[in-house]
N, C-alpha and C positions, 0 to 999 in steps of 0.2 A: 504494500500500500504506500509505503514511503517513496518508493521509486516512481509510482504513478503521480503522486502529489508533487514530487520534485520535478518530474517531467512536465507536468502542466504549468508549474510555476516558471520553469525555464522557457516554455513556449510563450507564456504571457509576457515575460521579459523580452523575448525576441520580437514579439509583436510591438511592444513599446519602443524598441530600438528602430524597427522599421517605420513605425508611425512618426518617430522623431525625424528620421531622414526624409520622409515624405513632407513633413511640415517644413523642413529646411528648404526643400526643393520649391515648395509653394512660396515661401518667403523670398527666395531668389527670383522667382517669376514676378512677384509683386515689386521687388526692387528694380528689376529691369523695366517694368511698365512705368513705375514712378519716374525713372530716369528719362524715358522717352517723353513722358508728359512734361517734365521740366525742360527738356530740350525744345519741345514744341512751343512752350510758353516763352522761352528765351528768344527763339527765332521770331516769334510774333512781336516781342518787345523791341528787338533789333530793327525789324522792318518799320515799326512805328517811329522809332527814333530817327531813322534815315529819312522817312517821309516828312517828319516835322522839320528836320534840317533843310530838306529840299524846299519845302514851303516857305520857311523863314528866309532862305537865300533868295528865292524868287521874289518875295515881298521887298527885300532890301534892294534887289536889282530894279524892280519896277518903280519903287519910290525914287531911287537914284536917277533913273532915266526920266521920270516925270519932272524932276527938279533940274534937269539940264546937264546931266553928266554923271560921271562916277565919283571920282575924287577919293581922298584917303579915308573919309568917313565910311563910305560904302565898302571899301576894301577891308577896313578894320572890323566892320560889322560881320562881313562874310567870314573873315578869319576867326572871329569869336564864335560864330555858329559852328564852324568846323572843329574848333577846340572843344566846345561843349559836346558835340556829337562824339568825339573821341573819348571824352571823359565818361559819357553815358555808356558807351560800349565797354569800356574798361570796368565800370561798375557792374554791368550785366555779366561779364565774364567772371568777376569775383563772386557774385551771388550764385552763379551756376556752380562754381567749384565748392562753395560752402554747402549748397544744397546736396550735391553729390556726397560730400564728406559726411553730412548728417545722415543721409540715407544709409551709407555704409556702416556708420556707427550703430544705428538702430538695428540693422541686420545682424551685426556681430553680437550685439546685446541679446537679441532673440536667440541666436545660436548658443550663446553661453548659458542662457536660462534653460534651454532645452537640454544641454549637456549636464547642467546641475541637477535637473529633475531626473535624468537618467541615472546619474550617480546616486542620488537619494533612493531611487527605486532599487538599484542593485544592492545598496547597503541595507535597505529594509528587507529585501528578500533573503540576503545572507543572514541577517540578524534573526529573522523569524524562523528560518529553517536550518540553523546551524547544527542542531542535533541530528536532523535528518541527513544533512550533507556529510557530517562525520560518520554516521552509520553507513551511508552509501559508500564512502571511501573505505571504511573498515571491511565492508563485504568483499572488496576487491583485494584486500591484503592476503598474502599467502603465508602467514605465520603458522 
């Protein structure tokens, strides 16, 4: 009877390990999906920034033309728009990297929680069945 109980307990433990691996695989899928979503949002924000810069540049050029020429004011305004666009793009790149880093950290934390739960499971199994395990090993000894 002890062998049957131990076998069932080991089978349950194996199922727990398999479930943990499946959970990790699903977490990895979610992580990839979140990364794709973040990339799509970043691309949309980049396009919006470029579009805003183009509109602002066109407005400066139109205003400058309506006032009779370019001049240094228009050139300075256009340069400022370009600088602001560059700054916005740099910020978007930074937030993208931070978002990826946070997603990776959350994934690692979930994996470590799963590993901890598995270790507790194994420890509980061994603790609750120590005498049965001892008896099982004793039955194989050839003394």
